[in-house]
C-alpha positions as CSV (number, residue, x, y, z in Angstrom):
1,M,18.8,-16.5,17.0
2,T,20.3,-12.9,17.1
3,G,20.3,-10.2,14.5
4,R,18.2,-7.9,12.1
5,P,15.8,-9.9,10.0
6,D,16.3,-9.6,6.6
7,L,12.9,-9.4,6.2
8,S,9.4,-8.4,7.5
9,I,6.2,-10.1,6.1
10,V,3.0,-7.7,6.8
11,I,-0.4,-9.6,6.1
12,V,-3.9,-7.5,6.7
13,N,-6.7,-9.6,6.9
14,W,-10.2,-9.1,7.1
15,N,-12.7,-12.5,7.3
16,T,-10.5,-14.4,4.7
17,R,-9.6,-16.9,7.5
18,E,-9.3,-19.7,4.6
19,Y,-7.2,-17.8,2.2
20,L,-5.5,-16.1,5.6
21,A,-4.2,-19.9,5.8
22,Q,-3.9,-21.4,3.0
23,C,-1.5,-18.2,2.3
24,L,0.6,-18.9,5.9
25,D,0.8,-22.3,4.7
26,S,2.2,-21.4,1.5
27,V,4.9,-19.8,3.1
28,Q,5.7,-22.5,5.6
29,A,5.4,-25.1,2.7
30,S,7.9,-23.6,1.0
31,Q,10.1,-24.5,4.1
32,F,10.5,-20.5,4.3
33,I,9.4,-20.7,8.0
34,D,10.7,-22.4,11.0
35,P,8.3,-23.3,13.2
36,N,10.8,-24.2,15.5
37,I,11.6,-20.6,16.4
38,P,9.4,-19.4,19.1
39,S,7.1,-16.3,18.2
40,T,8.5,-14.9,21.7
41,A,12.2,-14.4,19.7
42,N,13.1,-11.3,18.6
43,Y,11.3,-11.9,15.2
44,G,8.8,-14.4,14.7
45,G,10.3,-16.6,12.4
46,A,13.0,-18.4,10.0
47,L,13.1,-18.3,5.9
48,A,15.3,-20.7,4.6
49,V,15.8,-21.7,0.5
50,P,17.8,-24.3,0.3
51,A,21.1,-24.1,-1.8
52,R,20.5,-19.8,-1.8
53,G,21.5,-19.2,1.5
54,F,18.8,-18.2,4.2
55,L,17.0,-15.3,4.9
56,F,15.7,-14.7,8.6
57,A,12.2,-13.0,8.9
58,E,9.5,-11.9,11.1
59,V,5.7,-12.5,10.1
60,F,3.0,-10.3,10.9
61,V,-1.0,-10.6,10.7
62,V,-2.9,-7.5,11.5
63,D,-6.7,-8.8,11.7
64,N,-9.2,-5.9,11.1
65,A,-12.0,-7.2,13.8
66,S,-12.9,-10.4,11.7
67,T,-15.6,-12.4,12.9
68,D,-15.0,-15.7,10.5
69,G,-12.5,-16.8,12.9
70,S,-9.3,-15.9,11.4
71,L,-7.9,-15.2,14.9
72,E,-8.4,-18.9,16.5
73,T,-6.9,-20.1,13.1
74,V,-3.6,-17.9,13.1
75,R,-3.5,-18.2,16.9
76,A,-3.9,-22.6,16.8
77,R,-1.9,-23.3,13.5
78,F,0.3,-20.2,13.2
79,P,2.0,-19.7,16.7
80,W,5.1,-18.4,14.8
81,V,3.0,-15.3,13.5
82,R,3.0,-12.1,15.7
83,L,-0.4,-11.4,15.8
84,I,-1.9,-7.5,16.1
85,E,-5.9,-7.7,16.7
86,N,-8.2,-4.3,15.8
87,S,-11.5,-3.6,17.6
88,H,-12.8,-2.3,14.4
89,N,-11.4,-2.4,10.4
90,V,-9.1,0.6,10.5
91,G,-8.7,0.1,6.9
92,F,-6.0,-1.4,4.7
93,A,-3.3,1.5,5.2
94,R,-3.6,2.3,8.6
95,A,-3.4,-1.7,9.4
96,N,-0.2,-2.2,7.5
97,N,1.5,1.3,9.3
98,Q,0.7,-0.9,12.3
99,A,2.9,-3.5,11.7
100,I,5.6,-1.5,10.1
101,A,5.7,0.7,13.0
102,L,6.9,-3.0,14.6
103,C,9.0,-4.2,11.8
104,Q,12.8,-4.7,12.1
105,G,13.7,-6.0,8.9
106,R,16.2,-4.7,6.5
107,H,12.9,-5.1,4.2
108,V,9.4,-4.8,4.2
109,L,7.0,-6.8,2.3
110,L,3.0,-5.7,1.9
111,L,1.2,-9.2,1.2
112,N,-2.6,-10.1,0.9
113,S,-3.9,-12.4,2.5
114,D,-5.5,-14.1,-0.5
115,T,-2.2,-14.6,-1.9
116,E,-0.2,-18.1,-2.2
117,V,3.6,-17.3,-2.1
118,H,5.6,-19.7,-5.1
119,E,8.8,-21.4,-4.2
120,A,11.7,-19.1,-3.5
121,A,9.3,-16.3,-4.5
122,L,10.4,-14.2,-1.7
123,H,14.0,-15.0,-1.9
124,T,14.0,-14.0,-5.3
125,L,12.7,-10.6,-4.3
126,V,14.9,-9.7,-1.6
127,A,18.2,-11.1,-3.5
128,F,17.3,-8.1,-6.1
129,L,16.8,-5.5,-3.9
130,D,19.5,-6.4,-2.0
131,A,21.6,-6.8,-5.5
132,N,20.4,-3.5,-6.7
133,P,20.8,-0.2,-4.1
134,K,19.0,2.1,-6.4
135,A,15.8,-0.1,-6.0
136,G,13.5,1.3,-3.3
137,A,10.4,-1.5,-3.9
138,A,10.1,-4.6,-6.0
139,G,6.7,-6.7,-6.9
140,A,6.1,-10.2,-8.1
141,R,4.7,-11.5,-11.1
142,L,1.4,-12.1,-10.0
143,L,-0.9,-15.1,-11.4
144,N,-4.8,-16.0,-11.6
145,D,-5.5,-18.9,-9.7
146,D,-5.9,-21.1,-13.4
147,G,-2.4,-19.7,-13.3
148,S,-2.9,-16.9,-15.9
149,L,-1.4,-13.9,-16.0
150,Q,-2.7,-10.9,-13.8
151,L,-1.7,-7.2,-13.8
152,S,1.1,-6.9,-11.3
153,C,2.2,-3.1,-12.5
154,Q,0.8,0.0,-14.0
155,P,2.0,3.2,-15.5
156,M,1.3,6.0,-13.2
157,L,-2.4,7.0,-12.5
158,T,-3.4,9.5,-14.7
159,P,-7.0,11.0,-15.4
160,G,-6.4,11.2,-18.9
161,R,-5.3,7.4,-18.6
162,E,-7.7,6.2,-16.9
163,F,-10.8,8.2,-18.9
164,W,-8.9,6.3,-22.1
165,R,-9.2,2.9,-20.1
166,L,-13.1,3.8,-18.8
167,S,-13.9,5.0,-22.6
168,Y,-12.4,1.6,-23.4
169,L,-9.9,2.8,-25.9
170,E,-7.2,0.4,-24.0
171,Q,-7.7,-2.0,-26.2
172,L,-6.8,0.2,-29.4
173,S,-3.7,1.3,-28.0
174,P,-2.7,0.6,-24.6
175,Q,-2.0,3.9,-22.3
176,A,-3.2,2.7,-18.9
177,T,-1.5,-1.1,-18.7
178,Y,1.7,-2.5,-19.7
179,P,2.2,-4.9,-22.4
180,Q,2.9,-7.5,-20.1
181,A,1.9,-10.6,-21.7
182,E,4.8,-10.0,-24.0
183,W,7.6,-9.4,-22.0
184,D,10.2,-11.9,-20.9
185,T,9.5,-13.8,-17.6
186,H,13.2,-13.8,-16.7
187,T,13.8,-9.9,-17.2
188,P,13.1,-7.6,-14.7
189,R,11.8,-4.3,-15.6
190,R,11.5,-0.8,-14.1
191,V,7.8,0.4,-13.6
192,D,5.9,3.6,-12.4
193,V,3.7,1.4,-9.8
194,I,3.4,-2.0,-8.4
195,K,0.2,-3.7,-7.7
196,G,-0.2,-3.7,-3.3
197,A,-0.9,-7.5,-3.6
198,C,2.5,-8.2,-3.3
199,L,4.9,-5.4,-2.6
200,L,8.7,-5.6,-1.2
201,L,10.0,-2.0,-0.1
202,R,13.6,-1.1,1.1
203,R,13.1,-0.3,4.8
204,A,15.6,2.7,4.2
205,A,13.2,3.9,1.4
206,L,10.4,3.2,3.6
207,D,12.2,5.0,6.3
208,Q,12.9,8.2,3.8
209,V,9.2,8.9,2.2
210,G,7.2,7.7,5.0
211,V,4.6,4.9,5.5
212,L,1.4,4.5,3.7
213,D,-0.8,7.5,4.0
214,D,-3.8,6.2,6.2
215,R,-6.4,8.9,5.0
216,Y,-6.4,6.2,2.4
217,F,-8.9,3.5,3.5
218,M,-8.5,1.0,0.6
219,Y,-7.2,1.3,-2.5
220,T,-4.1,3.5,-4.4
221,E,-2.3,3.7,-0.9
222,E,0.3,2.0,-3.2
223,V,0.2,4.7,-6.1
224,D,0.7,7.4,-3.9
225,L,3.7,5.5,-2.0
226,C,5.2,4.3,-5.9
227,Y,4.6,8.2,-6.8
228,R,6.4,9.0,-3.7
229,L,9.6,6.8,-4.1
230,A,9.9,7.8,-8.0
231,Q,10.0,11.6,-6.8
232,A,12.6,10.5,-4.1
233,G,14.8,9.0,-6.8
234,W,13.8,5.3,-6.0
235,E,13.7,2.6,-8.5
236,L,10.6,0.5,-8.7
237,W,10.8,-2.6,-10.6
238,Y,8.5,-6.0,-11.9
239,V,10.4,-9.0,-10.9
240,P,8.8,-11.7,-13.0
241,E,11.5,-14.7,-11.9
242,A,9.2,-14.2,-8.3
243,E,5.8,-15.4,-8.9
244,V,2.8,-15.0,-6.4
245,T,-0.8,-16.4,-7.1
246,H,-3.2,-13.5,-6.1
247,F,-6.9,-14.9,-5.9
248,G,-8.0,-11.2,-5.7
249,E,-10.6,-9.2,-3.9
250,A,-11.2,-11.7,-1.3
251,S,-11.9,-8.6,1.3
252,S,-13.8,-6.3,-0.7
253,R,-16.2,-8.7,-2.4
254,Q,-18.1,-9.3,0.7
255,V,-18.9,-5.5,0.4
256,A,-18.9,-5.2,-3.5
257,E,-20.8,-1.7,-3.9
258,A,-18.7,0.1,-1.4
259,M,-15.5,-0.6,-2.2
260,Y,-16.5,0.1,-5.8
261,L,-17.5,3.5,-4.7
262,Q,-14.4,3.6,-2.1
263,L,-12.3,3.0,-5.7
264,Y,-12.8,6.4,-6.5
265,R,-13.2,8.3,-3.7
266,S,-9.3,7.1,-3.0
267,K,-8.3,7.9,-6.4
268,I,-10.0,11.6,-6.4
269,Q,-8.2,11.5,-2.8
270,F,-4.5,10.9,-4.8
271,Y,-5.4,13.6,-7.5
272,R,-6.2,16.0,-4.8
273,K,-3.5,15.3,-2.8
274,F,-0.6,15.8,-5.5
275,G,-2.8,18.1,-7.9
276,G,-4.8,19.9,-5.9
277,E,-8.7,20.5,-6.4
278,H,-8.7,21.2,-9.9
279,E,-6.8,18.1,-10.8
280,A,-9.5,16.6,-8.7
281,N,-12.5,18.0,-10.1
282,R,-10.8,17.3,-13.8
283,F,-10.9,13.5,-12.8
284,K,-14.4,13.7,-11.6
285,T,-15.4,15.4,-15.1
286,L,-13.6,12.7,-17.2
287,V,-15.6,9.9,-15.0
288,R,-19.2,11.2,-15.6
289,A,-18.2,11.7,-19.0
290,A,-17.4,7.8,-18.9
291,Y,-20.3,6.8,-16.7
292,W,-23.2,8.7,-17.5
293,P,-23.2,6.6,-20.8
294,R,-22.8,3.4,-19.0
295,W,-25.6,4.1,-16.6
296,I,-28.0,4.5,-19.2
297,V,-26.9,1.2,-20.9
298,A,-27.1,-0.7,-17.6
299,A,-30.7,0.8,-16.4
300,A,-32.4,0.0,-19.7
301,G,-30.6,-3.3,-19.6
302,A,-31.8,-3.8,-16.0
303,R,-35.6,-3.7,-17.3
304,F,-35.0,-7.2,-19.2
305,S,-32.4,-9.1,-16.9
306,P,-31.6,-8.5,-13.6
307,A,-28.3,-9.0,-13.5
308,W,-27.8,-5.2,-15.2
309,D,-29.6,-4.7,-11.9
310,S,-26.9,-3.9,-9.5
311,R,-24.3,-2.7,-11.8
312,A,-27.1,0.0,-12.7
313,R,-27.8,0.9,-9.0
314,T,-23.8,1.2,-8.5
315,Y,-23.0,3.7,-12.0
316,R,-26.1,5.6,-10.2
317,R,-24.4,6.3,-7.1
318,L,-21.0,7.0,-8.2
319,L,-22.5,9.7,-10.6
320,L,-24.8,10.9,-7.3
321,E,-21.7,10.9,-4.7
322,L,-19.0,12.0,-6.9
323,G,-19.6,15.7,-6.1
324,E,-18.9,14.9,-2.6
325,M,-15.8,13.1,-2.9
């Protein structure tokens, strides 16, 4: 086959072999991937949706030095995947950028390895971007493994919204989240930020604003990208008819405390980048105000229950390291 692919799918993996195989299986089982197209072609596979036309796609897996047999599984079971092997963990943003540099598709999909694509989800997202030229990005309706709704999008990150959420005021009056459960499942909506678990990007928009900022090792890189897209005049849309199950944090659970700290390090990095040192320090002050009471409660609880011990340790470490972030 010749011509430019409609879609480039980029999946970053770090020791999530079973999830990764399930993710790739879900794409293939939906009759999206034609395994007869060799990986030596100018793109790795063809997506086909019966009665809805065809999408031609290439699929990249970027492996961040996994030690769980992920590479062997991809080579053996998914020969149509274009595999990029890193000798060490370069982080989520940089790994995505490695594949994006090679992508030939009109659109680029960032897809987590711990996801399961539902039938026609990819076609629905691509069709939406094709029908809406002002849309720079589109996201699917994310579901938990029990079928319940998972947050798929959010308002833009601000220190005030973060403090509101950390202070447990979100339940009284939502400021940091959208009322997604109340939204119609057939009606697309404009949003500020699309979760990076399934984020479809128009290549023209990506070329205009630039790829992911790889100074983020993990977390907040999609917030940064969505902010830049909006600043450049592109619209971001939540498309609920495209459904994807996201099992959630399969990689980060393996190093939970380190990733908890990385989350805040990345948020501070975002505020510093777009608001300067003043905005970063303002956020740190709000985090301290929110986490000192949490640490006191967790430390007290640790005396009676071991379950509180790791939580108290993580909160204390965050408070100690916050000044250096």
